[in-house]
All heavy atoms as an XYZ file, in Angstrom:
791
protein
N     -14.639    180.314     91.859
C     -14.862    180.231     93.301
C     -16.235    179.626     93.559
O     -17.209    179.982     92.921
C     -14.771    181.633     93.896
C     -15.018    181.693     95.363
S     -13.527    181.244     96.237
C     -14.025    181.524     97.881
N     -16.272    178.713     94.497
C     -17.531    178.066     94.835
C     -17.950    178.485     96.233
O     -17.107    178.721     97.094
C     -17.418    176.535     94.724
C     -18.793    175.903     94.674
C     -16.587    175.962     95.857
C     -18.810    174.524     94.086
N     -19.243    178.615     96.434
C     -19.773    178.837     97.780
C     -20.537    177.595     98.182
O     -21.068    176.869     97.344
C     -20.674    180.082     97.859
O     -21.751    179.949     96.948
C     -19.892    181.340     97.564
N     -20.592    177.380     99.469
C     -21.103    176.156    100.051
C     -22.084    176.569    101.135
O     -21.686    176.975    102.213
C     -19.890    175.419    100.641
C     -20.110    174.009    101.044
C     -19.808    172.990    100.168
C     -20.568    173.695    102.310
C     -19.956    171.676    100.549
C     -20.727    172.384    102.701
C     -20.419    171.374    101.823
N     -23.387    176.510    100.841
C     -24.402    176.928    101.795
C     -25.075    175.700    102.386
O     -25.548    174.834    101.649
C     -25.436    177.815    101.103
C     -24.865    179.009    100.327
C     -25.923    179.639     99.454
C     -24.275    180.017    101.287
N     -25.125    175.609    103.717
C     -25.709    174.451    104.383
C     -26.939    174.859    105.180
O     -26.970    175.931    105.778
C     -24.685    173.811    105.315
C     -23.501    173.225    104.589
S     -22.349    172.369    105.679
C     -21.711    173.713    106.654
N     -27.936    173.961    105.173
C     -29.175    174.199    105.878
C     -29.690    172.859    106.397
O     -29.893    171.934    105.620
C     -30.186    174.841    104.919
C     -31.512    175.104    105.567
O     -31.606    175.320    106.761
N     -32.563    175.078    104.769
N     -29.896    172.761    107.706
C     -30.405    171.519    108.294
C     -31.922    171.563    108.329
O     -32.522    172.553    108.756
C     -29.869    171.337    109.708
C     -30.338    170.046    110.329
C     -29.833    169.847    111.746
O     -28.804    170.434    112.104
O     -30.489    169.100    112.481
N     -32.561    170.479    107.867
C     -34.010    170.358    107.891
C     -34.352    168.957    108.378
O     -33.980    167.965    107.748
C     -34.632    170.591    106.489
C     -36.136    170.397    106.509
C     -34.274    171.963    105.958
N     -35.037    168.872    109.514
C     -35.477    167.586    110.069
C     -34.350    166.563    110.175
O     -34.516    165.396    109.812
C     -36.629    167.008    109.239
C     -37.875    167.893    109.245
O     -38.113    168.540    110.277
O     -38.582    167.926    108.236
N     -33.183    166.983    110.620
C     -32.068    166.069    110.807
C     -31.317    165.710    109.539
O     -30.397    164.902    109.573
N     -31.725    166.281    108.414
C     -31.033    166.066    107.147
C     -30.329    167.360    106.758
O     -30.804    168.449    107.056
C     -32.024    165.677    106.044
C     -32.693    164.368    106.313
N     -33.900    164.292    106.960
C     -32.319    163.105    106.044
C     -34.252    163.019    107.067
N     -33.301    162.278    106.520
N     -29.221    167.223    106.071
C     -28.457    168.395    105.663
C     -28.668    168.664    104.183
O     -28.514    167.772    103.346
C     -26.961    168.171    105.931
C     -26.041    169.352    105.638
C     -26.367    170.523    106.565
C     -24.584    168.941    105.794
N     -29.069    169.878    103.869
C     -29.168    170.330    102.483
C     -27.978    171.233    102.211
O     -27.709    172.167    102.964
C     -30.464    171.107    102.236
C     -31.678    170.216    102.326
O     -31.698    169.119    101.768
N     -32.692    170.657    103.047
N     -27.268    170.929    101.133
C     -26.085    171.688    100.748
C     -26.342    172.271     99.370
O     -26.690    171.552     98.443
C     -24.835    170.779    100.706
C     -23.623    171.568    100.239
C     -24.585    170.150    102.065
N     -26.179    173.572     99.251
C     -26.328    174.216     97.948
C     -24.959    174.706     97.514
O     -24.322    175.504     98.204
C     -27.307    175.371     98.020
C     -27.509    176.032     96.676
C     -28.637    177.022     96.699
C     -28.680    177.750     95.396
N     -29.728    177.438     94.540
N     -24.515    174.214     96.377
C     -23.256    174.661     95.801
C     -23.556    175.751     94.783
O     -24.510    175.643     94.016
C     -22.537    173.504     95.112
C     -22.131    172.328     95.991
C     -21.444    171.259     95.143
C     -21.222    172.766     97.122
N     -22.730    176.775     94.769
C     -22.861    177.850     93.796
C     -21.487    178.150     93.224
O     -20.581    178.551     93.953
C     -23.455    179.107     94.431
C     -24.876    178.924     94.901
C     -25.471    180.179     95.527
O     -24.759    181.194     95.682
O     -26.657    180.130     95.878
N     -21.333    177.909     91.914
C     -20.068    178.159     91.244
C     -19.523    176.893     90.622
O     -20.173    175.846     90.623
N     -18.328    176.995     90.073
C     -17.702    175.874     89.384
C     -17.123    174.873     90.378
O     -16.466    175.254     91.341
C     -16.572    176.366     88.472
C     -17.075    177.228     87.338
O     -18.278    177.142     87.004
O     -16.264    177.985     86.772
N     -17.365    173.582     90.106
C     -16.772    172.520     90.908
C     -15.477    172.120     90.216
O     -15.445    171.270     89.346
C     -17.738    171.334     91.019
C     -17.338    170.220     91.973
C     -17.110    170.753     93.382
C     -18.402    169.142     91.995
N     -14.403    172.805     90.618
C     -13.102    172.614     89.982
C     -12.028    172.440     91.048
O     -12.346    172.253     92.222
C     -12.781    173.781     89.041
C     -12.825    175.136     89.739
O     -12.829    175.191     90.988
O     -12.857    176.162     89.031
N     -10.774    172.510     90.659
C      -9.658    172.280     91.577
C      -9.705    173.230     92.773
O      -9.401    172.836     93.894
C      -8.293    172.367     90.837
C      -7.145    171.899     91.743
C      -8.029    173.761     90.323
C      -7.102    170.428     91.972
N     -10.116    174.468     92.562
C     -10.199    175.433     93.658
C     -11.293    175.058     94.653
O     -11.168    175.312     95.847
C     -10.447    176.842     93.122
C      -9.291    177.352     92.280
O      -8.128    176.986     92.568
O      -9.543    178.104     91.321
N     -12.363    174.456     94.172
C     -13.495    174.100     95.021
C     -13.212    172.879     95.875
O     -13.802    172.721     96.951
C     -14.732    173.854     94.158
N     -12.327    172.009     95.424
C     -12.106    170.760     96.143
C     -11.590    171.010     97.564
O     -12.000    170.318     98.493
C     -11.138    169.829     95.381
O      -9.905    170.492     95.162
C     -11.728    169.382     94.067
N     -10.733    171.986     97.739
C     -10.215    172.289     99.078
C     -11.336    172.767     99.993
O     -11.426    172.345    101.147
C      -9.121    173.354     98.983
C      -8.426    173.616    100.290
C      -7.253    174.567    100.139
O      -6.516    174.473     99.146
O      -7.087    175.398    101.038
N     -12.199    173.617     99.477
C     -13.314    174.151    100.271
C     -14.243    173.021    100.696
O     -14.651    172.925    101.850
C     -14.078    175.223     99.465
C     -13.173    176.437     99.231
C     -15.365    175.627    100.170
C     -13.684    177.417     98.202
N     -14.585    172.153     99.765
C     -15.513    171.067    100.059
C     -14.870    170.032    100.977
O     -15.530    169.521    101.888
C     -16.049    170.445     98.759
C     -16.928    171.483     98.055
C     -16.824    169.162     99.033
C     -17.412    171.099     96.702
N     -13.603    169.731    100.778
C     -12.921    168.781    101.660
C     -12.966    169.228    103.116
O     -13.039    168.402    104.024
C     -11.479    168.559    101.214
C     -11.357    167.512    100.145
O     -12.099    166.534    100.132
N     -10.419    167.692     99.239
N     -12.944    170.538    103.356
C     -13.013    171.067    104.712
C     -14.379    170.836    105.347
O     -14.501    170.795    106.562
C     -12.697    172.568    104.712
C     -11.266    172.894    104.345
C     -11.025    174.381    104.184
O     -11.970    175.184    104.345
O      -9.877    174.752    103.884
N     -15.420    170.671    104.525
C     -16.792    170.528    105.024
C     -17.228    169.068    105.184
O     -18.299    168.807    105.714
C     -17.770    171.228    104.071
C     -17.455    172.669    103.787
C     -17.625    173.542    104.992
C     -17.404    175.006    104.632
N     -17.476    175.885    105.771
N     -16.413    168.133    104.723
C     -16.809    166.726    104.762
C     -17.090    166.264    106.186
O     -18.054    165.540    106.428
C     -15.752    165.838    104.067
C     -15.833    166.068    102.556
C     -15.958    164.369    104.404
C     -14.804    165.310    101.754
N     -16.294    166.694    107.148
C     -16.507    166.248    108.533
C     -17.865    166.704    109.064
O     -18.470    166.011    109.888
C     -15.383    166.747    109.435
O     -15.363    168.153    109.472
N     -18.363    167.822    108.599
C     -19.696    168.288    109.000
C     -20.758    167.355    108.436
O     -21.702    166.973    109.131
C     -19.934    169.740    108.528
C     -18.967    170.685    109.234
C     -21.385    170.156    108.764
C     -18.931    172.083    108.662
N     -20.611    166.956    107.181
C     -21.599    166.094    106.532
C     -21.675    164.719    107.177
O     -22.727    164.084    107.164
C     -21.284    165.965    105.043
C     -21.530    167.241    104.271
S     -21.386    166.993    102.506
C     -19.685    167.413    102.262
N     -20.573    164.251    107.753
C     -20.533    162.921    108.372
C     -21.468    162.805    109.566
O     -21.804    161.705    109.982
C     -19.103    162.599    108.825
C     -18.143    162.403    107.699
C     -16.703    162.221    108.175
O     -16.427    162.406    109.382
O     -15.865    161.890    107.327
N     -21.923    163.917    110.116
C     -22.774    163.910    111.308
C     -24.243    163.659    110.990
O     -25.049    163.518    111.901
C     -22.629    165.242    112.044
C     -21.213    165.504    112.516
C     -21.075    166.872    113.121
C     -19.618    167.129    113.482
N     -19.415    168.483    113.938
N     -24.594    163.607    109.720
C     -25.987    163.450    109.312
C     -26.228    162.084    108.699
O     -25.321    161.463    108.167
C     -26.362    164.547    108.310
C     -26.321    165.923    108.928
C     -25.148    166.663    108.946
C     -27.449    166.462    109.514
C     -25.097    167.916    109.539
C     -27.417    167.716    110.110
C     -26.239    168.439    110.111
O     -26.200    169.670    110.704
N     -27.467    161.631    108.742
C     -27.823    160.360    108.112
C     -28.085    160.543    106.617
O     -27.939    159.615    105.843
C     -29.060    159.764    108.776
C     -28.793    159.297    110.191
C     -29.943    158.469    110.696
C     -29.759    158.065    112.122
N     -28.793    157.033    112.342
N     -28.479    161.759    106.230
C     -28.772    162.034    104.822
C     -28.312    163.447    104.473
O     -28.497    164.385    105.249
C     -30.262    161.888    104.540
N     -27.720    163.556    103.292
C     -27.245    164.845    102.793
C     -27.674    164.968    101.338
O     -27.458    164.064    100.538
C     -25.694    164.957    102.881
C     -25.215    166.257    102.264
C     -25.227    164.834    104.323
N     -28.316    166.086    101.017
C     -28.652    166.381     99.626
C     -27.768    167.530     99.154
O     -27.677    168.557     99.824
C     -30.123    166.768     99.457
C     -30.418    167.105     98.002
O     -30.315    166.262     97.123
N     -30.746    168.359     97.749
N     -27.122    167.341     98.014
C     -26.282    168.383     97.432
C     -26.997    168.918     96.199
O     -27.235    168.188     95.243
C     -24.886    167.840     97.071
C     -24.223    167.246     98.321
C     -24.025    168.950     96.469
C     -22.923    166.538     98.069
N     -27.345    170.191     96.246
C     -28.075    170.833     95.156
C     -27.077    171.444     94.170
O     -26.266    172.289     94.537
C     -28.997    171.906     95.724
C     -29.868    172.538     94.683
O     -29.375    173.065     93.690
N     -31.161    172.509     94.902
N     -27.169    171.001     92.910
C     -26.256    171.430     91.855
C     -26.874    172.477     90.924
O     -26.314    172.755     89.867
C     -25.835    170.212     91.018
C     -24.523    169.600     91.414
C     -24.337    169.072     92.674
C     -23.474    169.533     90.518
C     -23.140    168.482     93.036
C     -22.274    168.950     90.864
C     -22.098    168.425     92.134
N     -28.008    173.066     91.290
C     -28.703    174.000     90.395
C     -27.820    175.173     89.967
O     -27.957    175.677     88.850
C     -29.981    174.516     91.049
N     -26.903    175.581     90.822
C     -26.054    176.740     90.521
C     -24.613    176.336     90.233
O     -23.678    177.104     90.472
C     -26.100    177.732     91.689
O     -27.411    178.214     91.877
N     -24.430    175.104     89.723
C     -23.094    174.623     89.344
C     -23.075    174.492     87.818
O     -23.577    173.527     87.266
C     -22.762    173.270     90.020
C     -21.397    172.772     89.562
C     -22.803    173.407     91.533
N     -22.472    175.478     87.121
C     -22.476    175.443     85.660
C     -21.360    174.613     85.041
O     -21.404    174.275     83.855
C     -22.303    176.910     85.275
C     -21.510    177.495     86.411
C     -21.969    176.749     87.640
N     -20.329    174.255     85.841
C     -19.157    173.592     85.281
C     -18.550    172.653     86.309
O     -18.420    172.994     87.481
C     -18.116    174.649     84.878
C     -16.808    174.087     84.417
C     -16.662    173.570     83.140
C     -15.715    174.061     85.273
C     -15.447    173.039     82.723
C     -14.488    173.533     84.865
C     -14.365    173.022     83.582
N     -18.158    171.453     85.868
C     -17.453    170.489     86.714
C     -16.264    169.969     85.918
O     -16.429    169.480     84.804
C     -18.369    169.317     87.122
C     -17.612    168.321     87.986
C     -19.615    169.812     87.846
N     -15.051    170.090     86.480
C     -13.871    169.553     85.794
C     -13.485    168.207     86.390
O     -14.177    167.676     87.267
C     -12.708    170.549     85.791
C     -12.016    170.736     87.123
O     -12.374    170.045     88.105
O     -11.099    171.562     87.205
N     -12.393    167.640     85.928
C     -12.003    166.296     86.355
C     -11.715    166.224     87.856
O     -12.031    165.223     88.501
C     -10.792    165.813     85.564
O      -9.693    166.685     85.759
N     -11.161    167.273     88.435
C     -10.913    167.253     89.876
C     -12.229    167.297     90.653
O     -12.362    166.656     91.698
C      -9.992    168.392     90.302
O     -10.565    169.637     89.992
N     -13.201    168.015     90.131
C     -14.524    168.059     90.749
C     -15.237    166.721     90.661
O     -15.889    166.286     91.609
N     -15.090    166.040     89.523
C     -15.666    164.698     89.359
C     -15.028    163.748     90.368
O     -15.719    162.977     91.034
C     -15.437    164.177     87.921
C     -16.154    165.041     86.910
C     -15.813    162.701     87.812
C     -17.587    164.749     86.660
N     -13.714    163.804     90.479
C     -13.006    162.944     91.428
C     -13.457    163.201     92.845
O     -13.670    162.259     93.632
N     -13.607    164.458     93.212
C     -14.067    164.821     94.547
C     -15.467    164.275     94.789
O     -15.754    163.722     95.844
C     -14.054    166.335     94.726
C     -14.705    166.825     96.015
C     -13.869    166.441     97.226
C     -14.932    168.314     95.965
N     -16.329    164.422     93.814
C     -17.704    163.966     93.946
C     -17.769    162.456     94.163
O     -18.470    161.976     95.057
C     -18.492    164.369     92.701
C     -19.988    164.243     92.767
C     -20.563    165.101     93.875
C     -20.590    164.644     91.431
N     -17.019    161.710     93.369
C     -16.984    160.250     93.511
C     -16.447    159.872     94.893
O     -17.024    159.041     95.598
C     -16.148    159.603     92.382
C     -15.902    158.133     92.666
C     -16.844    159.781     91.042
N     -15.355    160.513     95.299
C     -14.769    160.245     96.618
C     -15.758    160.585     97.733
O     -15.909    159.824     98.697
C     -13.478    161.039     96.796
C     -12.942    160.991     98.186
N     -12.357    159.863     98.724
C     -12.937    161.929     99.177
C     -12.003    160.117     99.978
N     -12.347    161.356    100.265
N     -16.431    161.719     97.627
C     -17.386    162.157     98.640
C     -18.513    161.148     98.799
O     -18.828    160.729     99.911
C     -17.955    163.531     98.270
C     -19.061    164.067     99.166
C     -18.532    164.353    100.563
C     -19.667    165.314     98.562
N     -19.107    160.732     97.697
C     -20.219    159.786     97.754
C     -19.758    158.457     98.346
O     -20.420    157.883     99.223
C     -20.853    159.595     96.358
C     -21.863    158.454     96.368
C     -21.517    160.884     95.889
N     -18.616    157.966     97.906
C     -18.125    156.679     98.403
C     -17.754    156.749     99.883
O     -18.069    155.841    100.648
C     -16.942    156.201     97.563
C     -17.364    155.795     96.169
C     -16.202    155.443     95.258
O     -15.053    155.773     95.508
N     -16.521    154.771     94.148
N     -17.097    157.819    100.311
C     -16.704    157.909    101.718
C     -17.915    158.108    102.630
O     -17.960    157.553    103.729
C     -15.675    159.020    101.940
O     -16.217    160.284    101.700
N     -18.908    158.868    102.186
C     -20.120    159.042    102.985
C     -20.895    157.725    103.067
O     -21.435    157.382    104.113
C     -21.019    160.138    102.402
C     -20.462    161.537    102.519
S     -20.278    162.111    104.222
C     -18.514    162.212    104.320
N     -20.923    156.977    101.977
C     -21.595    155.678    101.967
C     -20.949    154.733    102.984
O     -21.646    154.025    103.712
C     -21.551    155.076    100.565
C     -22.354    153.798    100.469
O     -23.549    153.810    100.833
O     -21.785    152.774    100.025
N     -19.640    154.750    103.064
C     -18.923    153.909    104.034
C     -19.257    154.281    105.468
O     -19.202    153.445    106.367
C     -17.410    154.021    103.820
C     -16.917    153.373    102.552
C     -15.451    153.676    102.258
O     -14.781    154.354    103.073
O     -14.983    153.239    101.192
N     -19.624    155.539    105.693
C     -19.962    156.009    107.033
C     -21.460    155.935    107.304
O     -21.932    156.395    108.339
C     -19.452    157.426    107.220
C     -17.932    157.500    107.221
C     -17.459    158.899    107.364
C     -15.988    159.095    107.410
N     -15.079    158.070    107.160
N     -22.227    155.387    106.357
C     -23.669    155.237    106.542
C     -24.471    156.484    106.253
O     -25.628    156.590    106.655
N     -23.871    157.443    105.563
C     -24.569    158.684    105.204
C     -25.106    158.545    103.784
O     -24.352    158.257    102.858
C     -23.623    159.906    105.297
C     -24.349    161.180    104.901
C     -23.030    160.028    106.688
N     -26.407    158.753    103.617
C     -27.049    158.666    102.300
C     -26.896    160.011    101.597
O     -27.375    161.033    102.075
C     -28.529    158.306    102.478
C     -29.365    158.426    101.245
C     -29.134    157.278    100.315
C     -30.169    157.334     99.191
N     -29.694    156.936     97.935
N     -26.206    160.013    100.470
C     -25.983    161.227     99.690
C     -26.903    161.212     98.477
O     -27.023    160.194     97.791
C     -24.524    161.311     99.197
C     -23.555    161.481    100.361
C     -24.338    162.436     98.177
C     -23.380    162.877    100.863
N     -27.541    162.341     98.214
C     -28.250    162.534     96.951
C     -27.750    163.829     96.322
O     -27.333    164.752     97.023
C     -29.782    162.609     97.133
O     -30.095    163.602     98.115
C     -30.362    161.274     97.554
N     -27.783    163.851     95.006
C     -27.388    165.030     94.243
C     -28.596    165.433     93.410
O     -29.116    164.630     92.637
C     -26.177    164.722     93.347
C     -24.988    164.285     94.216
C     -25.820    165.933     92.488
C     -23.832    163.701     93.449
N     -29.037    166.665     93.578
C     -30.261    167.102     92.901
C     -30.014    168.313     92.007
O     -29.014    169.009     92.142
C     -31.341    167.440     93.934
O     -30.936    168.526     94.741
N     -30.969    168.523     91.118
C     -31.011    169.709     90.255
C     -29.742    169.914     89.426
O     -29.251    171.028     89.278
C     -31.307    170.974     91.076
C     -32.633    170.886     91.806
O     -33.615    170.437     91.185
O     -32.692    171.262     92.988
N     -29.225    168.814     88.879
C     -28.029    168.897     88.037
C     -28.428    169.497     86.688
O     -29.383    169.043     86.052
C     -27.387    167.505     87.843
C     -26.168    167.600     86.941
C     -27.028    166.894     89.188
N     -27.707    170.512     86.263
C     -27.971    171.147     84.974
C     -27.767    170.157     83.833
O     -26.961    169.236     83.925
C     -27.042    172.332     84.767
C     -27.325    173.476     85.697
C     -26.358    174.593     85.443
N     -26.683    175.744     86.246
C     -26.322    176.974     85.935
N     -25.608    177.214     84.856
N     -26.647    177.963     86.713
N     -28.476    170.392     82.762
C     -28.452    169.480     81.618
C     -27.046    169.288     81.056
O     -26.639    168.159     80.766
C     -29.388    170.014     80.527
C     -29.607    169.052     79.397
C     -30.636    169.564     78.406
O     -31.634    170.178     78.830
O     -30.425    169.341     77.205
N     -26.278    170.371     80.904
C     -24.937    170.241     80.336
C     -23.978    169.533     81.287
O     -23.117    168.765     80.860
C     -24.370    171.598     79.900
C     -24.474    172.676     80.959
O     -25.260    172.518     81.908
O     -23.766    173.694     80.841
N     -24.123    169.740     82.595
C     -23.302    169.031     83.573
C     -23.706    167.556     83.600
O     -22.846    166.668     83.648
C     -23.420    169.678     84.980
C     -22.735    168.829     86.040
C     -22.841    171.087     84.968
N     -25.007    167.287     83.517
C     -25.474    165.902     83.507
C     -24.964    165.164     82.277
O     -24.637    163.971     82.360
C     -27.006    165.862     83.554
C     -27.558    164.487     83.795
S     -27.035    163.869     85.411
C     -27.488    162.176     85.248
N     -24.849    165.861     81.152
C     -24.318    165.240     79.940
C     -22.873    164.779     80.164
O     -22.483    163.691     79.720
C     -24.393    166.216     78.768
N     -22.092    165.575     80.879
C     -20.720    165.185     81.209
C     -20.730    163.991     82.160
O     -19.983    163.028     81.970
C     -19.935    166.374     81.832
C     -18.576    165.922     82.345
C     -19.793    167.498     80.825
N     -21.598    164.030     83.170
C     -21.710    162.902     84.102
C     -22.032    161.614     83.349
O     -21.444    160.572     83.621
C     -22.795    163.158     85.141
C     -22.433    164.142     86.231
C     -23.363    164.464     87.201
C     -21.184    164.738     86.303
C     -23.060    165.355     88.217
C     -20.867    165.634     87.303
C     -21.815    165.940     88.265
N     -22.974    161.693     82.433
C     -23.381    160.500     81.691
C     -22.272    160.018     80.761
O     -22.053    158.814     80.629
C     -24.669    160.765     80.928
C     -25.859    160.877     81.864
C     -27.142    161.308     81.172
O     -27.110    161.716     79.993
O     -28.187    161.250     81.853
N     -21.574    160.947     80.127
C     -20.464    160.584     79.249
C     -19.384    159.817     80.019
O     -18.816    158.852     79.513
C     -19.869    161.843     78.606
C     -18.709    161.632     77.648
C     -19.187    160.917     76.388
C     -18.080    162.967     77.281
N     -19.141    160.241     81.248
C     -18.127    159.610     82.092
C     -18.690    158.458     82.935
O     -17.985    157.885     83.749
C     -17.480    160.650     83.013
C     -16.735    161.773     82.290
C     -16.286    162.838     83.291
C     -15.548    161.227     81.522
N     -19.966    158.159     82.745
C     -20.664    157.080     83.448
C     -20.655    157.263     84.971
O     -20.590    156.299     85.728
C     -20.085    155.718     83.062
C     -20.222    155.427     81.585
C     -19.639    154.092     81.191
O     -18.757    153.554     81.847
N     -20.158    153.550     80.092
N     -20.753    158.494     85.402
C     -20.766    158.803     86.833
C     -21.974    158.182     87.542
O     -21.815    157.631     88.639
C     -20.693    160.328     87.071
C     -19.387    160.897     86.492
C     -20.823    160.668     88.556
C     -18.119    160.237     86.986
N     -23.193    158.206     86.952
C     -24.311    157.561     87.657
C     -24.056    156.080     87.943
O     -24.433    155.578     89.008
C     -25.491    157.752     86.702
C     -25.147    158.993     85.937
C     -23.652    158.918     85.763
N     -23.397    155.392     87.038
C     -23.095    153.977     87.257
C     -22.026    153.792     88.337
O     -22.055    152.832     89.093
C     -22.628    153.314     85.946
C     -23.734    153.097     84.936
C     -24.118    154.354     84.153
O     -23.401    155.379     84.231
O     -25.159    154.312     83.477
N     -21.092    154.727     88.414
C     -19.998    154.632     89.377
C     -20.485    154.913     90.801
O     -20.159    154.185     91.736
C     -18.842    155.577     88.997
C     -18.214    155.130     87.681
C     -17.804    155.670     90.119
C     -17.248    156.137     87.078
N     -21.279    155.973     90.963
C     -21.701    156.366     92.312
C     -23.047    155.768     92.716
O     -23.425    155.845     93.867
C     -21.721    157.902     92.489
C     -22.736    158.559     91.553
C     -20.335    158.480     92.317
C     -22.898    160.060     91.758
N     -23.749    155.202     91.749
C     -25.065    154.629     92.023
C     -26.145    155.455     91.353
O     -26.174    156.671     91.493
N     -26.987    154.786     90.606
C     -28.018    155.487     89.844
C     -29.035    156.201     90.726
O     -29.677    157.141     90.289
C     -28.714    154.529     88.903
C     -27.794    154.030     87.808
C     -28.507    153.163     86.799
C     -27.488    152.698     85.785
N     -28.021    152.440     84.501
N     -29.171    155.768     91.980
C     -30.128    156.408     92.889
C     -29.566    157.653     93.562
O     -30.285    158.350     94.275
C     -30.598    155.398     93.937
C     -29.452    154.875     94.790
O     -28.309    154.787     94.305
O     -29.711    154.550     95.969
N     -28.294    157.971     93.358
C     -27.680    159.131     93.991
C     -28.106    160.425     93.298
O     -28.441    161.411     93.952
C     -26.142    159.008     94.014
C     -25.487    160.292     94.523
C     -25.720    157.822     94.871
N     -28.110    160.430     91.975
C     -28.509    161.631     91.241
C     -30.011    161.577     91.010
O     -30.516    160.698     90.346
C     -27.744    161.743     89.901
C     -26.244    161.798     90.164
C     -28.213    162.979     89.134
C     -25.378    161.807     88.929
N     -30.709    162.536     91.641
C     -32.177    162.553     91.581
C     -32.685    163.749     90.810
O     -32.006    164.710     90.623
C     -32.802    162.531     92.990
C     -32.494    161.222     93.674
C     -32.321    163.686     93.852
């Protein structure tokens, strides 16, 4: 189960995810996408995300691409080392843009 905590700061949205980004989480996050579209910049904090499966990767790629199309700048911060290793293995930084993961 994932929790999705949002906090607005100076017109930017900070999102903190807590839990696994898996098939169960995709429905929860998909429900929040319309909220994120209202901001010019959104940072997603991954500090409390210990695991990402293929459905979570797909959601992440879709989220970044759809927000980019709407003019919303997405950044992903505080990715754990083991999750980042999976991202790099799957070449996620190249797919979503190297400047997205900070």
